N, C-alpha and C positions, 0 to 999 in steps of 0.2 A: 504494500500500500504506500502510495506517495501522497503527500499533502502539499498543495500549492496555495499560498496565501496572497491576497491582494488587498490593497488599501493602505491606510495609515497616512502619515504625513504630519504637517505642522498646522496647528489650529490655535486660535485664541481661546483664553478661558471663557467658558460658557458656550463654546461652539460644539459642533457635532462632527463625527466621523463614522465611517462604516468600514468594517473589516470583513472580508469574505475569504472562504477557504474551500477549495475543491479537492475531494479525495478521488484518487484513481486506484483501481484494484478491487479486491473483494471486501466490500464493506456493506453492512446491513443496518437497517433502521434501529435495531436493538443495540448496536455498538455505540457507546457514548462518544460524542464529539464535543469539542469546546475550545476555549481559549485560556491560556495562561500568560502571565507577564513576568518579566524579570528586569530588575534594575541592577546596574553595575555593583558587584560585591554582595548582592543579596540572592537568596534562593528564589527559585521560580515559584509563583503562587497562582492558585486558581482564580480566574476572573469569572467564568461562567461555563457551564456544561449542560448538555441536553442529550436525552435519549428517548426513543419512542416509549410511550406509556408512563412516563414520569414527568413531574414538574421540573422545569429547569432549576439548576442550582446557581446561585450568585454569591460572590464575595460580598460581605456586608458593606464594604466601602463603595460598591457600585450599584447596589440594589436600588431600584427606582430610577436609575439614570441610564443603565445599560439594558438592552434587550437582546437575547439570543434566539435565533430561530433557524430552522433546518428545512431543507428541501431534499427529501429522500430520493426523489426521482432524479435529481441532478447531483446527488452526493455532495451537497454544499452545506456549509454552516456559516451563518452571518452574525456579526455582532454589531448592533446599532449602539453607538455611544453618544449620549447627549449630556448636556451640562458638564462638559469636560472641565477638569480641574488640573492645575499644574502637577498635583500628586499622581495623576494618571499617566504622566510621562514615563514610558517604559518601552522595552522591546517586547512585542506581543507574539506569542507562538500559537499556531493552530495545533490541536491535539486530537488524537483518536486512540481508543483502546480496543484492541481486537484480540480475543482469546488470551487475555491477560498480558498482552504485549502493548506497550505504549509507542505510538508513532508521533513524530513531530514534523511540522513544516518548518520552513525557513522563517526566521524572525522578521517581523515588520515593525518599523519604528513609529511610535506615536509620540509626538512632542506637543505639549500644551504650554504655550508661552505667549505673552503679549510683546 
């Protein structure tokens, strides 16, 4: 399985960005997909994840501002990020777990700055 991420960039505080990720290979709706982020010198942390039949999980810091949704027909997962704050500045990674193995996409930079 390969994960290819799109989106990210520079935005002012209060702005919005969208991250998308497309999975190629054998992935099914019950395999969780989502997004993690990592700042320099810190461990990678969950932002949001989703799988069919369950409510999405969100980090407390993004709940109410970010929305994750998934298109199983296209094997894509999208993260809508609103009301962005400078603390949201990080390298964001697309993620999927298949049969107990974690897969990662290339990181995409999100920078929130005026």
